[in-house]
Backbone as ProteinMPNN parsed JSONL, in Angstrom:
{"seq_chain_A": "MFPRRFGRTKGGLNSKLHAVCDGQGRPMLILLSEGKMSDYKGATLMIDGLPGAK", "coords_chain_A": {"N_chain_A": [[148.54, 141.351, 96.275], [150.194, 142.545, 93.384], [151.266, 145.611, 91.979], [150.547, 146.726, 88.732], [152.741, 147.262, 86.059], [152.159, 148.726, 83.621], [152.031, 150.834, 80.883], [150.005, 152.943, 78.93], [150.764, 153.607, 75.525], [151.609, 155.189, 72.406], [151.838, 152.953, 71.095], [150.56, 150.781, 72.377], [150.084, 148.844, 75.23], [152.728, 149.036, 77.256], [156.018, 148.494, 79.04], [159.157, 149.325, 80.747], [162.368, 148.558, 81.477], [164.902, 149.307, 83.604], [167.971, 149.821, 84.447], [170.872, 149.252, 86.563], [174.293, 148.892, 86.132], [177.38, 146.955, 86.892], [180.85, 147.358, 86.568], [181.579, 144.978, 85.135], [179.319, 144.694, 83.771], [177.276, 143.355, 85.004], [174.228, 143.277, 86.302], [173.138, 145.613, 88.851], [171.189, 147.147, 90.022], [167.522, 147.045, 89.343], [164.737, 148.148, 87.75], [161.223, 148.091, 87.319], [159.133, 149.869, 85.232], [156.211, 151.698, 84.047], [155.581, 152.044, 80.711], [155.407, 154.798, 79.725], [156.678, 156.103, 81.382], [159.202, 158.568, 82.523], [163.028, 158.196, 81.629], [164.451, 159.78, 83.235], [162.921, 159.875, 85.562], [162.728, 157.333, 86.6], [165.71, 157.117, 86.765], [166.129, 158.888, 88.837], [164.535, 157.536, 91.03], [166.322, 155.377, 91.534], [168.634, 156.158, 92.185], [169.502, 156.424, 94.877], [169.765, 153.867, 95.938], [172.437, 153.128, 94.737], [175.815, 152.174, 95.096], [178.415, 153.413, 96.994], [180.962, 155.496, 95.751], [184.211, 154.526, 94.859]], "CA_chain_A": [[148.357, 141.813, 95.111], [151.229, 143.483, 92.748], [150.633, 146.732, 91.171], [150.983, 146.635, 87.069], [153.695, 148.18, 85.497], [151.862, 148.695, 82.047], [151.606, 152.212, 80.665], [149.289, 153.119, 77.598], [151.489, 154.685, 74.611], [150.855, 155.103, 70.873], [152.181, 151.456, 70.511], [149.733, 149.992, 72.935], [150.506, 148.907, 76.638], [154.373, 148.868, 77.297], [156.817, 148.553, 80.398], [160.287, 149.535, 80.468], [163.289, 147.832, 82.436], [165.676, 150.34, 84.103], [169.086, 148.79, 85.082], [172.248, 149.982, 86.659], [175.406, 147.683, 86.029], [178.763, 147.124, 87.295], [181.987, 147.402, 85.374], [181.464, 143.736, 84.184], [177.896, 144.36, 82.952], [176.412, 142.517, 85.987], [172.986, 144.367, 86.862], [173.02, 145.761, 90.493], [169.626, 147.498, 90.574], [166.751, 146.707, 88.206], [163.406, 148.772, 88.198], [160.265, 147.984, 86.131], [158.362, 151.017, 85.209], [155.284, 151.95, 83.186], [156.347, 152.49, 79.369], [155.414, 156.17, 79.31], [157.568, 157.06, 82.572], [160.385, 159.235, 81.962], [164.074, 157.709, 82.12], [165.001, 160.431, 84.186], [162.482, 159.804, 86.555], [163.516, 156.066, 86.783], [167.122, 157.008, 87.337], [165.783, 159.354, 90.19], [164.225, 156.301, 91.858], [167.142, 154.318, 91.547], [169.828, 156.727, 92.531], [169.702, 156.251, 96.342], [170.189, 152.594, 96.046], [173.742, 152.876, 94.219], [176.687, 152.181, 96.237], [179.338, 154.583, 97.195], [182.041, 155.538, 94.645], [185.307, 154.225, 95.298]], "C_chain_A": [[149.485, 142.813, 94.6], [150.646, 144.52, 92.07], [151.149, 146.153, 89.865], [151.713, 147.751, 86.991], [153.495, 148.304, 84.064], [151.435, 150.064, 81.954], [150.899, 152.204, 79.229], [150.352, 154.097, 76.725], [150.867, 154.518, 73.273], [151.157, 153.843, 70.405], [151.258, 150.574, 71.037], [150.189, 149.89, 74.417], [151.921, 148.386, 76.394], [154.694, 149.145, 78.745], [158.163, 149.007, 79.901], [161.048, 149.043, 81.921], [164.476, 148.856, 82.378], [166.608, 149.358, 84.63], [170.282, 149.442, 85.182], [173.114, 148.665, 86.938], [176.471, 147.915, 86.631], [179.504, 147.242, 86.273], [181.936, 146.387, 84.754], [180.369, 143.604, 83.631], [177.009, 143.535, 83.598], [175.335, 143.414, 86.652], [173.071, 144.362, 88.634], [171.758, 146.141, 90.96], [168.842, 147.305, 89.383], [165.274, 147.403, 88.989], [162.748, 148.52, 86.881], [159.386, 148.959, 86.342], [157.239, 150.729, 84.113], [156.102, 152.23, 81.749], [156.302, 154.075, 79.254], [156.161, 156.835, 80.317], [158.997, 157.572, 81.939], [161.842, 158.3, 82.392], [164.859, 158.345, 83.054], [164.344, 160.265, 85.626], [162.754, 158.168, 87.145], [164.709, 156.201, 87.07], [166.943, 157.907, 88.657], [165.402, 158.501, 91.283], [165.26, 155.515, 92.183], [168.562, 154.828, 92.259], [170.195, 156.575, 94.066], [170.094, 154.742, 96.677], [171.457, 152.058, 95.486], [174.471, 152.87, 95.348], [177.76, 153.289, 96.138], [180.402, 154.318, 96.256], [183.258, 155.23, 95.304], [186.717, 155.049, 94.607]], "O_chain_A": [[149.732, 143.814, 95.271], [149.532, 144.363, 91.568], [152.008, 145.272, 89.829], [151.555, 148.842, 87.539], [154.413, 148.063, 83.281], [150.614, 150.528, 82.745], [151.314, 151.387, 78.407], [150.719, 155.185, 77.17], [149.847, 153.869, 73.038], [150.757, 153.559, 69.276], [151.003, 149.572, 70.368], [150.706, 150.913, 74.867], [152.24, 147.534, 75.564], [153.987, 149.787, 79.522], [158.333, 149.081, 78.684], [160.582, 149.092, 83.06], [164.969, 149.212, 81.308], [166.267, 148.296, 85.151], [170.789, 150.087, 84.263], [172.828, 147.711, 87.662], [176.676, 149.073, 86.993], [179.044, 147.248, 85.131], [182.24, 146.552, 83.573], [180.153, 142.585, 82.975], [176.072, 143.003, 83.003], [175.66, 144.232, 87.513], [173.067, 143.407, 89.411], [171.226, 145.702, 91.98], [169.456, 147.391, 88.319], [164.853, 147.3, 90.141], [163.244, 148.616, 85.758], [158.825, 149.067, 87.433], [157.286, 149.733, 83.392], [157.262, 152.636, 81.809], [157.236, 154.602, 78.649], [156.335, 158.05, 80.226], [159.671, 157.026, 81.065], [161.783, 157.694, 83.462], [165.777, 157.786, 83.655], [164.975, 160.448, 86.667], [162.996, 158.073, 88.348], [165.078, 155.288, 87.809], [167.683, 157.601, 89.592], [165.881, 158.682, 92.402], [165.128, 154.875, 93.226], [169.396, 154.077, 92.765], [171.396, 156.639, 94.33], [170.736, 154.508, 97.701], [171.732, 150.863, 95.595], [174.095, 153.357, 96.414], [177.847, 153.985, 95.126], [180.756, 153.179, 95.951], [183.376, 155.714, 96.43], [187.848, 154.782, 95.013]]}, "name": "protein", "num_of_chains": 1, "seq": "MFPRRFGRTKGGLNSKLHAVCDGQGRPMLILLSEGKMSDYKGATLMIDGLPGAK"}
């Protein structure tokens, strides 16, 4: 079973899609989170998956 990624907000149940894209706009990492989760927390969860800088 997969966990639900819905969070209760003022507007109802929401989810967020956080994405990291390359220089051509292609997604490299995608994270689905509940709507009330902070963008900072989403970035923290994805930072370890980023490739090294050139």
